[in-house]
All heavy atoms as TSV, in Angstrom:
chain	resi	resn	atom	element	x	y	z
A	1	CYS	N	N	5.696	13.364	19.208
A	1	CYS	CA	C	5.050	14.033	18.128
A	1	CYS	C	C	6.073	14.721	17.278
A	1	CYS	O	O	7.200	14.842	17.653
A	1	CYS	CB	C	3.975	14.977	18.642
A	1	CYS	SG	S	4.501	16.415	19.478
A	2	PHE	N	N	5.647	15.112	16.121
A	2	PHE	CA	C	6.563	15.861	15.229
A	2	PHE	C	C	6.137	17.298	15.094
A	2	PHE	O	O	5.001	17.648	14.934
A	2	PHE	CB	C	6.539	15.193	13.815
A	2	PHE	CG	C	7.188	13.833	13.876
A	2	PHE	CD1	C	6.428	12.702	14.055
A	2	PHE	CD2	C	8.500	13.701	13.627
A	2	PHE	CE1	C	7.014	11.459	14.096
A	2	PHE	CE2	C	9.139	12.449	13.675
A	2	PHE	CZ	C	8.355	11.355	13.913
A	3	GLY	N	N	7.134	18.199	15.226
A	3	GLY	CA	C	6.820	19.658	15.183
A	3	GLY	C	C	7.236	20.218	13.820
A	3	GLY	O	O	7.401	19.477	12.828
A	4	LYS	N	N	7.401	21.518	13.816
A	4	LYS	CA	C	7.796	22.247	12.632
A	4	LYS	C	C	9.032	21.695	12.014
A	4	LYS	O	O	10.001	21.388	12.747
A	4	LYS	CB	C	7.945	23.694	12.960
A	4	LYS	CG	C	8.074	24.593	11.802
A	4	LYS	CD	C	8.101	26.058	12.241
A	4	LYS	CE	C	8.173	26.987	11.093
A	4	LYS	NZ	N	8.243	28.373	11.505
A	5	GLY	N	N	9.050	21.483	10.735
A	5	GLY	CA	C	10.246	20.936	10.057
A	5	GLY	C	C	10.411	19.468	10.306
A	5	GLY	O	O	11.499	18.936	10.222
A	6	SER	N	N	9.360	18.753	10.641
A	6	SER	CA	C	9.363	17.327	10.936
A	6	SER	C	C	10.327	16.986	12.068
A	6	SER	O	O	10.857	15.914	12.118
A	6	SER	CB	C	9.676	16.510	9.628
A	6	SER	OG	O	8.702	16.698	8.731
A	7	LYS	N	N	10.503	17.913	12.951
A	7	LYS	CA	C	11.361	17.690	14.113
A	7	LYS	C	C	10.627	16.939	15.204
A	7	LYS	O	O	9.579	17.331	15.626
A	7	LYS	CB	C	11.897	19.022	14.670
A	7	LYS	CG	C	13.016	18.932	15.629
A	7	LYS	CD	C	13.536	20.389	15.986
A	7	LYS	CE	C	14.934	20.239	16.515
A	7	LYS	NZ	N	15.490	21.553	16.780
A	8	GLN	N	N	11.247	15.799	15.644
A	8	GLN	CA	C	10.577	14.980	16.609
A	8	GLN	C	C	10.693	15.624	17.953
A	8	GLN	O	O	11.719	16.077	18.368
A	8	GLN	CB	C	11.127	13.573	16.618
A	8	GLN	CG	C	10.350	12.646	17.493
A	8	GLN	CD	C	10.805	11.189	17.386
A	8	GLN	OE1	O	11.761	10.890	16.651
A	8	GLN	NE2	N	10.151	10.318	18.098
A	9	ARG	N	N	9.531	15.663	18.687
A	9	ARG	CA	C	9.527	16.257	19.997
A	9	ARG	C	C	8.845	15.318	21.017
A	9	ARG	O	O	7.907	14.619	20.687
A	9	ARG	CB	C	8.790	17.531	20.004
A	9	ARG	CG	C	9.306	18.529	18.982
A	9	ARG	CD	C	8.826	19.955	19.304
A	9	ARG	NE	N	9.185	20.915	18.285
A	9	ARG	CZ	C	10.358	21.468	18.182
A	9	ARG	NH1	N	11.332	21.223	19.036
A	9	ARG	NH2	N	10.650	22.316	17.187
A	10	GLN	N	N	9.321	15.302	22.266
A	10	GLN	CA	C	8.608	14.568	23.310
A	10	GLN	C	C	7.712	15.504	24.088
A	10	GLN	O	O	8.090	16.642	24.441
A	10	GLN	CB	C	9.652	13.929	24.275
A	10	GLN	CG	C	10.483	12.862	23.580
A	10	GLN	CD	C	11.410	12.227	24.653
A	10	GLN	OE1	O	11.632	12.668	25.707
A	10	GLN	NE2	N	11.976	11.085	24.189
A	11	VAL	N	N	6.491	15.033	24.326
A	11	VAL	CA	C	5.495	15.839	24.994
A	11	VAL	C	C	5.058	15.077	26.224
A	11	VAL	O	O	4.510	13.996	26.171
A	11	VAL	CB	C	4.304	16.136	24.073
A	11	VAL	CG1	C	3.220	16.927	24.774
A	11	VAL	CG2	C	4.687	16.780	22.811
A	12	PRO	N	N	5.369	15.642	27.425
A	12	PRO	CA	C	4.922	14.985	28.667
A	12	PRO	C	C	3.375	15.029	28.763
A	12	PRO	O	O	2.754	15.919	28.284
A	12	PRO	CB	C	5.542	15.802	29.812
A	12	PRO	CG	C	5.865	17.125	29.193
A	12	PRO	CD	C	6.037	16.933	27.705
A	13	ILE	N	N	2.814	13.944	29.288
A	13	ILE	CA	C	1.373	13.815	29.454
A	13	ILE	C	C	1.027	13.281	30.790
A	13	ILE	O	O	1.632	12.278	31.241
A	13	ILE	CB	C	0.793	13.013	28.273
A	13	ILE	CG1	C	-0.728	12.958	28.334
A	13	ILE	CG2	C	1.346	11.632	28.215
A	13	ILE	CD1	C	-1.340	12.390	27.115
A	14	GLY	N	N	0.127	13.878	31.509
A	14	GLY	CA	C	-0.255	13.488	32.846
A	14	GLY	C	C	-1.249	12.324	32.858
A	14	GLY	O	O	-1.781	11.951	31.769
A	15	ARG	N	N	-1.486	11.813	34.015
A	15	ARG	CA	C	-2.383	10.632	34.143
A	15	ARG	C	C	-3.754	10.940	33.665
A	15	ARG	O	O	-4.409	10.175	32.973
A	15	ARG	CB	C	-2.410	10.169	35.593
A	15	ARG	CG	C	-3.242	8.923	35.810
A	15	ARG	CD	C	-3.186	8.428	37.269
A	15	ARG	NE	N	-1.894	8.061	37.646
A	15	ARG	CZ	C	-1.193	8.514	38.717
A	15	ARG	NH1	N	-1.769	9.360	39.510
A	15	ARG	NH2	N	-0.027	8.122	38.954
A	16	SER	N	N	-4.287	12.122	34.085
A	16	SER	CA	C	-5.705	12.464	33.706
A	16	SER	C	C	-5.768	12.620	32.166
A	16	SER	O	O	-6.756	12.131	31.564
A	16	SER	CB	C	-6.113	13.776	34.351
A	16	SER	OG	O	-7.375	14.168	33.937
A	17	ALA	N	N	-4.780	13.309	31.579
A	17	ALA	CA	C	-4.803	13.398	30.094
A	17	ALA	C	C	-4.692	12.085	29.423
A	17	ALA	O	O	-5.406	11.851	28.389
A	17	ALA	CB	C	-3.699	14.310	29.614
A	18	MET	N	N	-3.906	11.197	29.997
A	18	MET	CA	C	-3.783	9.835	29.437
A	18	MET	C	C	-5.091	9.072	29.479
A	18	MET	O	O	-5.486	8.384	28.521
A	18	MET	CB	C	-2.698	9.102	30.144
A	18	MET	CG	C	-2.137	7.900	29.380
A	18	MET	SD	S	-1.343	8.379	27.877
A	18	MET	CE	C	-1.328	6.954	27.010
A	19	GLU	N	N	-5.862	9.195	30.607
A	19	GLU	CA	C	-7.091	8.557	30.694
A	19	GLU	C	C	-8.108	9.032	29.719
A	19	GLU	O	O	-8.782	8.268	29.073
A	19	GLU	CB	C	-7.670	8.775	32.147
A	19	GLU	CG	C	-6.908	8.051	33.215
A	19	GLU	CD	C	-7.291	8.347	34.635
A	19	GLU	OE1	O	-8.227	9.230	34.776
A	19	GLU	OE2	O	-6.661	7.842	35.545
A	20	HIS	N	N	-8.128	10.368	29.520
A	20	HIS	CA	C	-9.026	11.002	28.488
A	20	HIS	C	C	-8.600	10.549	27.084
A	20	HIS	O	O	-9.455	10.236	26.231
A	20	HIS	CB	C	-9.043	12.491	28.612
A	20	HIS	CG	C	-9.857	12.999	29.775
A	20	HIS	ND1	N	-9.388	13.072	31.035
A	20	HIS	CD2	C	-11.129	13.458	29.818
A	20	HIS	CE1	C	-10.311	13.568	31.814
A	20	HIS	NE2	N	-11.381	13.749	31.100
A	21	LEU	N	N	-7.332	10.455	26.860
A	21	LEU	CA	C	-6.821	10.057	25.507
A	21	LEU	C	C	-7.292	8.578	25.237
A	21	LEU	O	O	-7.707	8.311	24.131
A	21	LEU	CB	C	-5.354	10.142	25.460
A	21	LEU	CG	C	-4.680	9.748	24.189
A	21	LEU	CD1	C	-5.202	10.578	23.001
A	21	LEU	CD2	C	-3.194	9.917	24.241
A	22	ASN	N	N	-7.128	7.742	26.246
A	22	ASN	CA	C	-7.604	6.359	26.067
A	22	ASN	C	C	-9.040	6.255	25.824
A	22	ASN	O	O	-9.490	5.438	24.931
A	22	ASN	CB	C	-7.147	5.506	27.270
A	22	ASN	CG	C	-5.694	5.203	27.285
A	22	ASN	OD1	O	-5.100	5.040	26.250
A	22	ASN	ND2	N	-5.110	5.057	28.432
A	23	ARG	N	N	-9.879	7.101	26.493
A	23	ARG	CA	C	-11.339	7.093	26.231
A	23	ARG	C	C	-11.625	7.547	24.815
A	23	ARG	O	O	-12.501	7.038	24.106
A	23	ARG	CB	C	-12.030	7.971	27.195
A	23	ARG	CG	C	-12.142	7.346	28.557
A	23	ARG	CD	C	-13.254	7.839	29.492
A	23	ARG	NE	N	-13.440	9.308	29.345
A	23	ARG	CZ	C	-13.520	10.107	30.421
A	23	ARG	NH1	N	-13.345	9.722	31.649
A	23	ARG	NH2	N	-13.745	11.401	30.205
A	24	TYR	N	N	-10.854	8.549	24.366
A	24	TYR	CA	C	-11.050	9.067	22.992
A	24	TYR	C	C	-10.723	8.006	21.956
A	24	TYR	O	O	-11.449	7.835	20.982
A	24	TYR	CB	C	-10.137	10.291	22.778
A	24	TYR	CG	C	-9.998	10.785	21.343
A	24	TYR	CD1	C	-11.069	11.379	20.705
A	24	TYR	CD2	C	-8.814	10.602	20.662
A	24	TYR	CE1	C	-10.978	11.785	19.393
A	24	TYR	CE2	C	-8.706	11.089	19.355
A	24	TYR	CZ	C	-9.763	11.659	18.689
A	24	TYR	OH	O	-9.650	12.051	17.398
A	25	LEU	N	N	-9.631	7.236	22.191
A	25	LEU	CA	C	-9.275	6.176	21.259
A	25	LEU	C	C	-10.305	5.055	21.308
A	25	LEU	O	O	-10.562	4.473	20.229
A	25	LEU	CB	C	-7.851	5.656	21.625
A	25	LEU	CG	C	-6.769	6.625	21.350
A	25	LEU	CD1	C	-5.406	6.113	21.807
A	25	LEU	CD2	C	-6.632	7.010	19.866
A	26	LEU	N	N	-10.807	4.756	22.441
A	26	LEU	CA	C	-11.918	3.731	22.483
A	26	LEU	C	C	-13.157	4.193	21.769
A	26	LEU	O	O	-13.777	3.413	21.083
A	26	LEU	CB	C	-12.238	3.394	23.951
A	26	LEU	CG	C	-11.242	2.561	24.699
A	26	LEU	CD1	C	-11.589	2.486	26.211
A	26	LEU	CD2	C	-11.154	1.168	24.143
A	27	PHE	N	N	-13.474	5.485	21.862
A	27	PHE	CA	C	-14.640	6.100	21.176
A	27	PHE	C	C	-14.419	5.924	19.682
A	27	PHE	O	O	-15.303	5.525	18.936
A	27	PHE	CB	C	-14.782	7.562	21.597
A	27	PHE	CG	C	-15.759	8.283	20.757
A	27	PHE	CD1	C	-17.118	8.140	20.923
A	27	PHE	CD2	C	-15.283	9.177	19.695
A	27	PHE	CE1	C	-18.066	8.812	20.084
A	27	PHE	CE2	C	-16.212	9.890	18.945
A	27	PHE	CZ	C	-17.583	9.701	19.134
A	28	ARG	N	N	-13.198	6.251	19.237
A	28	ARG	CA	C	-12.913	6.156	17.839
A	28	ARG	C	C	-13.054	4.744	17.322
A	28	ARG	O	O	-13.643	4.440	16.260
A	28	ARG	CB	C	-11.522	6.675	17.475
A	28	ARG	CG	C	-11.467	8.159	17.311
A	28	ARG	CD	C	-10.139	8.728	16.953
A	28	ARG	NE	N	-9.255	7.919	16.118
A	28	ARG	CZ	C	-8.148	8.341	15.614
A	28	ARG	NH1	N	-7.668	9.562	15.936
A	28	ARG	NH2	N	-7.360	7.584	14.901
A	29	ALA	N	N	-12.547	3.762	18.104
A	29	ALA	CA	C	-12.641	2.361	17.747
A	29	ALA	C	C	-14.084	1.917	17.705
A	29	ALA	O	O	-14.449	1.091	16.869
A	29	ALA	CB	C	-11.812	1.558	18.768
A	30	SER	N	N	-14.906	2.408	18.664
A	30	SER	CA	C	-16.289	1.983	18.682
A	30	SER	C	C	-17.084	2.504	17.468
A	30	SER	O	O	-18.154	1.984	17.166
A	30	SER	CB	C	-16.970	2.434	19.977
A	30	SER	OG	O	-17.178	3.857	19.984
A	31	ASN	N	N	-16.556	3.498	16.843
A	31	ASN	CA	C	-17.134	4.035	15.608
A	31	ASN	C	C	-16.543	3.427	14.375
A	31	ASN	O	O	-16.752	3.962	13.258
A	31	ASN	CB	C	-17.032	5.572	15.621
A	31	ASN	CG	C	-17.962	6.235	16.561
A	31	ASN	OD1	O	-19.121	5.754	16.754
A	31	ASN	ND2	N	-17.516	7.283	17.156
A	32	GLY	N	N	-15.822	2.376	14.542
A	32	GLY	CA	C	-15.264	1.612	13.397
A	32	GLY	C	C	-13.989	2.216	12.823
A	32	GLY	O	O	-13.541	1.844	11.730
A	33	GLU	N	N	-13.367	3.163	13.530
A	33	GLU	CA	C	-12.118	3.725	13.038
A	33	GLU	C	C	-10.911	2.884	13.530
A	33	GLU	O	O	-10.793	2.668	14.700
A	33	GLU	CB	C	-11.943	5.141	13.528
A	33	GLU	CG	C	-12.899	6.172	12.896
A	33	GLU	CD	C	-12.601	7.552	13.240
A	33	GLU	OE1	O	-11.393	7.920	13.111
A	33	GLU	OE2	O	-13.488	8.289	13.673
A	34	GLY	N	N	-10.132	2.429	12.610
A	34	GLY	CA	C	-8.959	1.625	12.985
A	34	GLY	C	C	-7.837	2.613	13.342
A	34	GLY	O	O	-7.977	3.796	13.408
A	35	PRO	N	N	-6.693	1.984	13.715
A	35	PRO	CA	C	-5.489	2.839	13.988
A	35	PRO	C	C	-5.159	3.749	12.884
A	35	PRO	O	O	-5.343	3.403	11.679
A	35	PRO	CB	C	-4.391	1.818	14.231
A	35	PRO	CG	C	-5.053	0.479	14.460
A	35	PRO	CD	C	-6.418	0.573	13.727
A	36	ASP	N	N	-4.678	4.906	13.160
A	36	ASP	CA	C	-4.331	5.918	12.191
A	36	ASP	C	C	-3.023	6.631	12.577
A	36	ASP	O	O	-2.734	6.706	13.762
A	36	ASP	CB	C	-5.476	6.992	12.108
A	36	ASP	CG	C	-5.422	7.749	10.867
A	36	ASP	OD1	O	-4.377	8.053	10.357
A	36	ASP	OD2	O	-6.503	8.180	10.366
A	37	SER	N	N	-2.294	7.094	11.627
A	37	SER	CA	C	-1.094	7.792	11.941
A	37	SER	C	C	-1.371	9.199	12.545
A	37	SER	O	O	-0.532	9.802	13.159
A	37	SER	CB	C	-0.227	7.945	10.755
A	37	SER	OG	O	-0.914	8.655	9.736
A	38	TRP	N	N	-2.621	9.714	12.387
A	38	TRP	CA	C	-2.969	11.000	12.943
A	38	TRP	C	C	-3.875	10.787	14.184
A	38	TRP	O	O	-4.883	10.159	14.066
A	38	TRP	CB	C	-3.713	11.872	11.906
A	38	TRP	CG	C	-2.699	12.241	10.824
A	38	TRP	CD1	C	-2.545	11.628	9.636
A	38	TRP	CD2	C	-1.802	13.331	10.876
A	38	TRP	NE1	N	-1.587	12.205	8.949
A	38	TRP	CE2	C	-1.027	13.237	9.651
A	38	TRP	CE3	C	-1.508	14.302	11.860
A	38	TRP	CZ2	C	-0.057	14.192	9.361
A	38	TRP	CZ3	C	-0.513	15.226	11.550
A	38	TRP	CH2	C	0.195	15.129	10.318
A	39	LEU	N	N	-3.428	11.326	15.299
A	39	LEU	CA	C	-4.210	11.147	16.540
A	39	LEU	C	C	-5.529	11.894	16.518
A	39	LEU	O	O	-6.570	11.410	16.860
A	39	LEU	CB	C	-3.371	11.574	17.727
A	39	LEU	CG	C	-3.977	11.402	19.110
A	39	LEU	CD1	C	-4.335	9.966	19.379
A	39	LEU	CD2	C	-3.064	11.920	20.176
A	40	PHE	N	N	-5.472	13.184	16.093
A	40	PHE	CA	C	-6.662	13.986	16.084
A	40	PHE	C	C	-7.044	14.348	14.605
A	40	PHE	O	O	-6.147	14.622	13.768
A	40	PHE	CB	C	-6.426	15.284	16.843
A	40	PHE	CG	C	-6.166	14.998	18.324
A	40	PHE	CD1	C	-4.961	15.203	18.874
A	40	PHE	CD2	C	-7.195	14.455	19.132
A	40	PHE	CE1	C	-4.711	14.932	20.222
A	40	PHE	CE2	C	-6.927	14.195	20.458
A	40	PHE	CZ	C	-5.692	14.402	21.016
A	41	LYS	N	N	-8.329	14.380	14.385
A	41	LYS	CA	C	-8.833	14.788	13.041
A	41	LYS	C	C	-9.868	15.859	13.136
A	41	LYS	O	O	-10.431	16.144	14.152
A	41	LYS	CB	C	-9.510	13.480	12.404
A	41	LYS	CG	C	-8.589	12.304	12.208
A	41	LYS	CD	C	-9.391	11.161	11.648
A	41	LYS	CE	C	-8.471	9.999	11.450
A	41	LYS	NZ	N	-9.207	8.833	10.872
A	42	THR	N	N	-10.051	16.498	11.998
A	42	THR	CA	C	-11.080	17.531	11.960
A	42	THR	C	C	-12.507	16.854	11.812
A	42	THR	O	O	-12.562	15.652	11.680
A	42	THR	CB	C	-10.879	18.444	10.669
A	42	THR	OG1	O	-11.076	17.654	9.565
A	42	THR	CG2	C	-9.497	19.068	10.671
A	43	VAL	N	N	-13.503	17.605	11.829
A	43	VAL	CA	C	-14.842	17.134	11.670
A	43	VAL	C	C	-14.983	16.371	10.363
A	43	VAL	O	O	-15.737	15.473	10.250
A	43	VAL	CB	C	-15.883	18.226	11.855
A	43	VAL	CG1	C	-17.319	17.779	11.596
A	43	VAL	CG2	C	-15.801	18.853	13.212
A	44	GLN	N	N	-14.278	16.948	9.354
A	44	GLN	CA	C	-14.375	16.321	8.041
A	44	GLN	C	C	-13.490	14.998	7.895
A	44	GLN	O	O	-13.462	14.443	6.829
A	44	GLN	CB	C	-13.850	17.310	6.937
A	44	GLN	CG	C	-14.754	18.551	6.789
A	44	GLN	CD	C	-14.420	19.610	7.893
A	44	GLN	OE1	O	-13.369	19.646	8.530
A	44	GLN	NE2	N	-15.354	20.538	8.107
A	45	GLY	N	N	-12.784	14.638	9.002
A	45	GLY	CA	C	-11.964	13.402	8.937
A	45	GLY	C	C	-10.587	13.645	8.408
A	45	GLY	O	O	-9.858	12.681	8.201
A	46	LYS	N	N	-10.189	14.875	8.202
A	46	LYS	CA	C	-8.844	15.185	7.702
A	46	LYS	C	C	-7.939	15.330	8.952
A	46	LYS	O	O	-8.364	15.540	10.058
A	46	LYS	CB	C	-8.830	16.486	6.875
A	46	LYS	CG	C	-9.651	16.356	5.689
A	46	LYS	CD	C	-9.689	17.640	4.857
A	46	LYS	CE	C	-10.565	17.555	3.641
A	46	LYS	NZ	N	-10.622	18.789	2.846
A	47	LYS	N	N	-6.610	15.290	8.735
A	47	LYS	CA	C	-5.699	15.421	9.777
A	47	LYS	C	C	-5.764	16.844	10.412
A	47	LYS	O	O	-5.894	17.827	9.687
A	47	LYS	CB	C	-4.265	15.107	9.308
A	47	LYS	CG	C	-3.701	15.999	8.190
A	47	LYS	CD	C	-2.404	15.545	7.730
A	47	LYS	CE	C	-1.866	16.412	6.620
A	47	LYS	NZ	N	-0.626	15.923	6.042
A	48	LEU	N	N	-5.562	16.866	11.723
A	48	LEU	CA	C	-5.623	18.162	12.407
A	48	LEU	C	C	-4.170	18.628	12.490
A	48	LEU	O	O	-3.363	18.179	13.302
A	48	LEU	CB	C	-6.118	17.980	13.845
A	48	LEU	CG	C	-6.384	19.205	14.693
A	48	LEU	CD1	C	-7.349	20.164	14.081
A	48	LEU	CD2	C	-6.830	18.819	16.045
A	49	THR	N	N	-3.830	19.534	11.602
A	49	THR	CA	C	-2.435	20.095	11.535
A	49	THR	C	C	-2.233	21.272	12.479
A	49	THR	O	O	-3.269	21.822	13.011
A	49	THR	CB	C	-2.149	20.523	10.082
A	49	THR	OG1	O	-2.983	21.651	9.794
A	49	THR	CG2	C	-2.358	19.409	9.079
A	50	ARG	N	N	-1.026	21.687	12.594
A	50	ARG	CA	C	-0.770	22.859	13.493
A	50	ARG	C	C	-1.436	24.106	12.805
A	50	ARG	O	O	-1.833	25.006	13.559
A	50	ARG	CB	C	0.747	23.089	13.704
A	50	ARG	CG	C	1.504	23.337	12.441
A	50	ARG	CD	C	3.051	23.472	12.734
A	50	ARG	NE	N	3.740	23.669	11.473
A	50	ARG	CZ	C	3.889	24.827	10.827
A	50	ARG	NH1	N	3.346	25.895	11.387
A	50	ARG	NH2	N	4.571	24.878	9.719
A	51	GLN	N	N	-1.479	24.169	11.525
A	51	GLN	CA	C	-2.111	25.284	10.909
A	51	GLN	C	C	-3.598	25.342	11.147
A	51	GLN	O	O	-4.149	26.448	11.400
A	51	GLN	CB	C	-1.906	25.239	9.356
A	51	GLN	CG	C	-0.428	25.433	8.978
A	51	GLN	CD	C	0.288	24.077	8.818
A	51	GLN	OE1	O	-0.092	23.081	9.350
A	51	GLN	NE2	N	1.403	24.116	8.117
A	52	VAL	N	N	-4.238	24.207	11.198
A	52	VAL	CA	C	-5.680	24.087	11.491
A	52	VAL	C	C	-5.927	24.564	12.941
A	52	VAL	O	O	-6.855	25.348	13.266
A	52	VAL	CB	C	-6.248	22.703	11.194
A	52	VAL	CG1	C	-7.667	22.588	11.727
A	52	VAL	CG2	C	-6.192	22.371	9.763
A	53	CYS	N	N	-5.054	24.081	13.869
A	53	CYS	CA	C	-5.131	24.467	15.264
A	53	CYS	C	C	-5.000	25.963	15.437
A	53	CYS	O	O	-5.721	26.611	16.143
A	53	CYS	CB	C	-4.111	23.760	16.111
A	53	CYS	SG	S	-4.486	22.042	16.407
A	54	TRP	N	N	-3.972	26.517	14.727
A	54	TRP	CA	C	-3.680	28.001	14.822
A	54	TRP	C	C	-4.928	28.775	14.338
A	54	TRP	O	O	-5.316	29.742	14.936
A	54	TRP	CB	C	-2.442	28.364	14.016
A	54	TRP	CG	C	-2.315	29.821	13.829
A	54	TRP	CD1	C	-2.289	30.457	12.685
A	54	TRP	CD2	C	-2.269	30.791	14.833
A	54	TRP	NE1	N	-2.237	31.831	12.864
A	54	TRP	CE2	C	-2.196	32.049	14.236
A	54	TRP	CE3	C	-2.297	30.785	16.244
A	54	TRP	CZ2	C	-2.115	33.233	14.906
A	54	TRP	CZ3	C	-2.235	31.957	16.925
A	54	TRP	CH2	C	-2.113	33.197	16.226
A	55	LYS	N	N	-5.508	28.332	13.213
A	55	LYS	CA	C	-6.690	29.023	12.663
A	55	LYS	C	C	-7.867	28.954	13.656
A	55	LYS	O	O	-8.571	29.957	13.922
A	55	LYS	CB	C	-7.103	28.296	11.326
A	55	LYS	CG	C	-8.382	28.837	10.751
A	55	LYS	CD	C	-8.186	30.089	9.912
A	55	LYS	CE	C	-9.418	30.390	9.117
A	55	LYS	NZ	N	-10.298	31.391	9.695
A	56	MET	N	N	-8.071	27.847	14.325
A	56	MET	CA	C	-9.105	27.699	15.327
A	56	MET	C	C	-8.863	28.686	16.473
A	56	MET	O	O	-9.741	29.357	16.918
A	56	MET	CB	C	-9.232	26.267	15.842
A	56	MET	CG	C	-9.740	25.289	14.802
A	56	MET	SD	S	-9.549	23.546	15.223
A	56	MET	CE	C	-10.418	23.424	16.791
A	57	ILE	N	N	-7.617	28.728	16.973
A	57	ILE	CA	C	-7.273	29.612	18.105
A	57	ILE	C	C	-7.474	31.060	17.697
A	57	ILE	O	O	-8.009	31.841	18.458
A	57	ILE	CB	C	-5.874	29.319	18.559
A	57	ILE	CG1	C	-5.812	27.935	19.226
A	57	ILE	CG2	C	-5.388	30.403	19.542
A	57	ILE	CD1	C	-4.413	27.429	19.477
A	58	ALA	N	N	-6.999	31.429	16.549
A	58	ALA	CA	C	-7.185	32.797	16.067
A	58	ALA	C	C	-8.650	33.156	15.961
A	58	ALA	O	O	-9.053	34.224	16.317
A	58	ALA	CB	C	-6.512	32.971	14.697
A	59	ASP	N	N	-9.484	32.273	15.377
A	59	ASP	CA	C	-10.906	32.521	15.308
A	59	ASP	C	C	-11.587	32.673	16.661
A	59	ASP	O	O	-12.385	33.593	16.862
A	59	ASP	CB	C	-11.627	31.420	14.541
A	59	ASP	CG	C	-11.242	31.360	13.060
A	59	ASP	OD1	O	-10.721	32.372	12.573
A	59	ASP	OD2	O	-11.531	30.339	12.344
A	60	TYR	N	N	-11.289	31.798	17.577
A	60	TYR	CA	C	-11.795	31.890	18.959
A	60	TYR	C	C	-11.324	33.187	19.602
A	60	TYR	O	O	-12.169	33.791	20.369
A	60	TYR	CB	C	-11.438	30.697	19.788
A	60	TYR	CG	C	-12.125	29.389	19.417
A	60	TYR	CD1	C	-11.440	28.219	19.262
A	60	TYR	CD2	C	-13.533	29.380	19.147
A	60	TYR	CE1	C	-12.087	27.039	18.884
A	60	TYR	CE2	C	-14.161	28.181	18.816
A	60	TYR	CZ	C	-13.449	27.027	18.667
A	60	TYR	OH	O	-14.064	25.885	18.350
A	61	GLY	N	N	-10.116	33.544	19.453
A	61	GLY	CA	C	-9.658	34.832	20.012
A	61	GLY	C	C	-10.374	36.030	19.467
A	61	GLY	O	O	-10.717	36.932	20.248
A	62	HIS	N	N	-10.650	36.011	18.182
A	62	HIS	CA	C	-11.353	37.079	17.511
A	62	HIS	C	C	-12.795	37.116	18.086
A	62	HIS	O	O	-13.287	38.151	18.482
A	62	HIS	CB	C	-11.427	36.887	16.002
A	62	HIS	CG	C	-12.148	37.968	15.312
A	62	HIS	ND1	N	-11.718	39.296	15.177
A	62	HIS	CD2	C	-13.375	37.939	14.708
A	62	HIS	CE1	C	-12.603	39.963	14.477
A	62	HIS	NE2	N	-13.613	39.180	14.240
A	63	GLU	N	N	-13.471	35.946	18.220
A	63	GLU	CA	C	-14.845	35.877	18.752
A	63	GLU	C	C	-14.894	36.365	20.183
A	63	GLU	O	O	-15.959	36.932	20.594
A	63	GLU	CB	C	-15.356	34.455	18.657
A	63	GLU	CG	C	-15.708	33.999	17.213
A	63	GLU	CD	C	-16.118	32.557	17.221
A	63	GLU	OE1	O	-16.523	32.041	18.195
A	63	GLU	OE2	O	-16.044	31.935	16.090
A	64	ALA	N	N	-13.855	36.118	20.910
A	64	ALA	CA	C	-13.820	36.516	22.357
A	64	ALA	C	C	-13.452	38.017	22.540
A	64	ALA	O	O	-13.401	38.508	23.705
A	64	ALA	CB	C	-12.752	35.630	23.096
A	65	GLY	N	N	-13.176	38.683	21.432
A	65	GLY	CA	C	-12.881	40.107	21.499
A	65	GLY	C	C	-11.465	40.417	21.905
A	65	GLY	O	O	-11.121	41.512	22.369
A	66	LEU	N	N	-10.554	39.445	21.727
A	66	LEU	CA	C	-9.115	39.602	22.131
A	66	LEU	C	C	-8.302	40.275	21.025
A	66	LEU	O	O	-7.185	40.631	21.300
A	66	LEU	CB	C	-8.535	38.228	22.405
A	66	LEU	CG	C	-9.148	37.487	23.568
A	66	LEU	CD1	C	-8.479	36.102	23.703
A	66	LEU	CD2	C	-9.058	38.242	24.866
A	67	GLY	N	N	-8.846	40.446	19.839
A	67	GLY	CA	C	-8.062	41.006	18.755
A	67	GLY	C	C	-7.142	40.031	18.178
A	67	GLY	O	O	-7.462	38.821	18.124
A	68	ARG	N	N	-5.974	40.412	17.789
A	68	ARG	CA	C	-4.985	39.532	17.207
A	68	ARG	C	C	-4.365	38.664	18.301
A	68	ARG	O	O	-3.910	39.169	19.270
A	68	ARG	CB	C	-3.890	40.373	16.519
A	68	ARG	CG	C	-2.885	39.472	15.783
A	68	ARG	CD	C	-1.899	40.295	14.945
A	68	ARG	NE	N	-0.904	39.511	14.298
A	68	ARG	CZ	C	0.220	39.176	14.863
A	68	ARG	NH1	N	0.539	39.666	16.097
A	68	ARG	NH2	N	1.121	38.423	14.250
A	69	VAL	N	N	-4.445	37.367	18.007
A	69	VAL	CA	C	-3.869	36.412	19.046
A	69	VAL	C	C	-2.617	35.787	18.431
A	69	VAL	O	O	-2.567	35.480	17.230
A	69	VAL	CB	C	-4.921	35.328	19.300
A	69	VAL	CG1	C	-4.427	34.289	20.279
A	69	VAL	CG2	C	-6.211	35.861	19.797
A	70	THR	N	N	-1.566	35.668	19.249
A	70	THR	CA	C	-0.295	35.054	18.851
A	70	THR	C	C	-0.157	33.728	19.486
A	70	THR	O	O	-0.717	33.468	20.553
A	70	THR	CB	C	0.851	35.943	19.122
A	70	THR	OG1	O	1.112	35.999	20.595
A	70	THR	CG2	C	0.699	37.397	18.633
A	71	PRO	N	N	0.710	32.855	18.943
A	71	PRO	CA	C	0.937	31.534	19.594
A	71	PRO	C	C	1.509	31.602	20.973
A	71	PRO	O	O	1.321	30.729	21.803
A	71	PRO	CB	C	1.955	30.850	18.604
A	71	PRO	CG	C	1.803	31.568	17.329
A	71	PRO	CD	C	1.414	33.008	17.668
A	72	HIS	N	N	2.226	32.636	21.310
A	72	HIS	CA	C	2.856	32.740	22.548
A	72	HIS	C	C	1.953	33.331	23.695
A	72	HIS	O	O	2.390	33.535	24.792
A	72	HIS	CB	C	4.186	33.536	22.462
A	72	HIS	CG	C	5.164	32.874	21.568
A	72	HIS	ND1	N	5.856	31.752	21.897
A	72	HIS	CD2	C	5.438	33.095	20.253
A	72	HIS	CE1	C	6.610	31.381	20.867
A	72	HIS	NE2	N	6.385	32.131	19.869
A	73	MET	N	N	0.749	33.715	23.298
A	73	MET	CA	C	-0.132	34.279	24.268
A	73	MET	C	C	-0.671	33.213	25.186
A	73	MET	O	O	-1.079	33.302	26.262
A	73	MET	CB	C	-1.300	34.993	23.648
A	73	MET	CG	C	-0.871	36.319	22.927
A	73	MET	SD	S	-2.223	37.068	22.035
A	73	MET	CE	C	-3.124	37.879	23.289
């Protein structure tokens, strides 16, 4: 995957996660979605960026009463 500044990073993935990922890709294919350069998308079909992920985490943290949440928590 590519991180901040388009820096390429290797991310280890376990067997269970790989099985779930394959099921997700089969689900996408069964809904008529072809291969895409973005693995995960938002509900609106847009790319799921690190900023979108951070916003989701911050919102969930707020809803859970954790106050301000940081990426290193």
